N, CA, C and O of each residue as an XYZ file, in Angstrom:
212
protein
N     134.859   -193.392     26.710
C     136.162   -193.267     27.333
C     136.886   -194.612     27.265
O     136.282   -195.682     27.337
N     138.153   -194.510     27.130
C     138.961   -195.728     27.115
C     139.263   -196.159     28.553
O     138.995   -195.427     29.506
N     139.814   -197.337     28.685
C     140.185   -197.823     30.016
C     141.195   -196.895     30.674
O     141.110   -196.621     31.871
N     142.148   -196.416     29.890
C     143.168   -195.508     30.431
C     142.526   -194.216     30.938
O     142.847   -193.742     32.027
N     141.630   -193.661     30.153
C     140.966   -192.422     30.563
C     140.131   -192.639     31.820
O     140.092   -191.780     32.701
N     139.462   -193.794     31.901
C     138.667   -194.113     33.092
C     139.556   -194.230     34.320
O     139.221   -193.717     35.388
N     140.683   -194.901     34.167
C     141.601   -195.082     35.286
C     142.153   -193.742     35.744
O     142.238   -193.472     36.942
N     142.525   -192.909     34.792
C     143.060   -191.580     35.130
C     141.985   -190.755     35.829
O     142.282   -190.055     36.797
N     140.759   -190.825     35.364
C     139.668   -190.071     35.990
C     139.434   -190.547     37.417
O     139.232   -189.730     38.315
N     139.458   -191.856     37.636
C     139.280   -192.397     38.995
C     140.421   -191.964     39.908
O     140.197   -191.618     41.068
N     141.638   -191.983     39.384
C     142.790   -191.560     40.179
C     142.690   -190.084     40.559
O     143.013   -189.699     41.682
N     142.239   -189.268     39.613
C     142.070   -187.838     39.904
C     141.011   -187.633     40.977
O     141.188   -186.812     41.877
N     139.911   -188.375     40.889
C     138.860   -188.274     41.897
C     139.385   -188.683     43.267
O     139.061   -188.059     44.277
N     140.193   -189.728     43.296
C     140.770   -190.183     44.563
C     141.706   -189.124     45.143
O     141.702   -188.878     46.349
N     142.499   -188.507     44.286
C     143.418   -187.455     44.745
C     142.633   -186.271     45.295
O     142.987   -185.723     46.338
N     141.571   -185.876     44.602
C     140.741   -184.760     45.065
C     140.149   -185.088     46.435
O     140.123   -184.236     47.323
N     139.677   -186.315     46.601
C     139.099   -186.727     47.888
C     140.157   -186.723     48.983
O     139.891   -186.286     50.103
N     141.351   -187.206     48.668
C     142.427   -187.226     49.666
C     142.851   -185.822     50.063
O     143.104   -185.557     51.238
N     142.930   -184.927     49.096
C     143.303   -183.538     49.391
C     142.229   -182.886     50.266
O     142.550   -182.165     51.210
N     140.968   -183.138     49.956
C     139.877   -182.575     50.757
C     139.941   -183.106     52.189
O     139.748   -182.353     53.143
N     140.207   -184.380     52.333
C     140.322   -184.977     53.658
C     141.504   -184.380     54.417
O     141.395   -184.076     55.605
N     142.621   -184.214     53.734
C     143.809   -183.627     54.357
C     143.522   -182.204     54.826
O     143.890   -181.825     55.938
N     142.866   -181.419     53.975
C     142.540   -180.037     54.357
C     141.624   -180.001     55.570
O     141.813   -179.184     56.472
N     140.641   -180.878     55.593
C     139.725   -180.926     56.733
C     140.478   -181.278     58.011
O     140.227   -180.694     59.065
N     141.395   -182.226     57.918
C     142.189   -182.616     59.080
C     143.059   -181.455     59.555
O     143.154   -181.200     60.756
N     143.683   -180.762     58.631
C     144.524   -179.627     58.989
C     143.704   -178.522     59.637
O     144.166   -177.889     60.587
N     142.499   -178.281     59.140
C     141.646   -177.255     59.736
C     141.229   -177.649     61.150
O     141.152   -176.798     62.036
N     140.959   -178.933     61.359
C     140.627   -179.409     62.707
C     141.812   -179.199     63.642
O     141.637   -178.726     64.765
N     143.023   -179.547     63.188
C     144.211   -179.329     64.004
C     144.376   -177.846     64.338
O     144.717   -177.490     65.466
N     144.137   -177.002     63.366
C     144.281   -175.564     63.593
C     143.270   -175.074     64.631
O     143.613   -174.279     65.506
N     142.018   -175.548     64.535
C     141.008   -175.173     65.525
C     141.401   -175.682     66.912
O     141.263   -174.964     67.903
N     141.887   -176.918     66.978
C     142.307   -177.485     68.264
C     143.461   -176.698     68.874
O     143.471   -176.422     70.073
N     144.436   -176.340     68.036
C     145.576   -175.547     68.529
C     145.105   -174.195     69.048
O     145.553   -173.730     70.095
N     144.195   -173.569     68.302
C     143.698   -172.252     68.714
C     142.935   -172.361     70.027
O     143.081   -171.510     70.904
N     142.129   -173.394     70.165
C     141.380   -173.595     71.401
C     142.336   -173.825     72.577
O     142.146   -173.263     73.656
N     143.346   -174.640     72.367
C     144.343   -174.899     73.413
C     145.056   -173.600     73.798
O     145.239   -173.311     74.980
N     145.451   -172.829     72.797
C     146.137   -171.555     73.044
C     145.237   -170.614     73.839
O     145.672   -170.016     74.823
N     143.980   -170.486     73.408
C     143.049   -169.589     74.100
C     142.850   -170.021     75.551
O     142.849   -169.186     76.456
N     142.681   -171.326     75.771
C     142.489   -171.822     77.136
C     143.732   -171.608     77.984
O     143.639   -171.179     79.134
N     144.891   -171.906     77.420
C     146.142   -171.770     78.165
C     146.409   -170.310     78.503
O     146.768   -169.987     79.636
N     146.238   -169.443     77.539
C     146.462   -168.021     77.785
C     145.447   -167.484     78.781
O     145.781   -166.656     79.628
N     144.224   -167.947     78.682
C     143.201   -167.527     79.653
C     143.583   -167.936     81.056
O     143.407   -167.165     81.998
N     144.113   -169.162     81.209
C     144.541   -169.622     82.531
C     145.708   -168.802     83.059
O     145.775   -168.505     84.252
N     146.622   -168.439     82.177
C     147.767   -167.622     82.591
C     147.286   -166.265     83.078
O     147.703   -165.802     84.140
N     146.412   -165.625     82.312
C     145.914   -164.313     82.714
C     145.131   -164.390     84.016
O     145.228   -163.495     84.856
N     144.359   -165.449     84.185
C     143.602   -165.619     85.440
C     144.558   -165.751     86.613
O     144.334   -165.166     87.672
N     145.614   -166.511     86.426
C     146.617   -166.692     87.480
C     147.310   -165.397     87.820
O     147.544   -165.102     88.993
N     147.641   -164.623     86.811
C     148.316   -163.340     87.050
C     147.407   -162.361     87.775
O     147.859   -161.634     88.660
N     146.153   -162.334     87.417
C     145.222   -161.395     88.050
C     144.980   -161.769     89.512
O     144.830   -160.888     90.358
N     144.941   -163.072     89.818
C     144.736   -163.504     91.208
C     145.951   -163.148     92.062
O     145.804   -162.749     93.217
N     147.142   -163.291     91.501
C     148.359   -162.999     92.264
C     148.486   -161.512     92.542
O     148.956   -161.121     93.610
N     148.074   -160.677     91.596
C     148.235   -159.245     91.779
C     147.110   -158.650     92.618
O     147.228   -157.521     93.096
N     146.041   -159.381     92.800
C     144.893   -158.854     93.550
C     145.058   -159.004     95.038
O     144.175   -158.607     95.800
């Protein structure tokens, strides 16, 4: 491989790693949002059931 090909290959590897990291971060955010939503909605339903009881 030439120097140019090596550099391009390294850059592609770096991009793949960055994309993988970005996806992992986005999935973590999505899990966190879902957990927050589930907890918040659970608290709302608990509050409503106590008031009506």
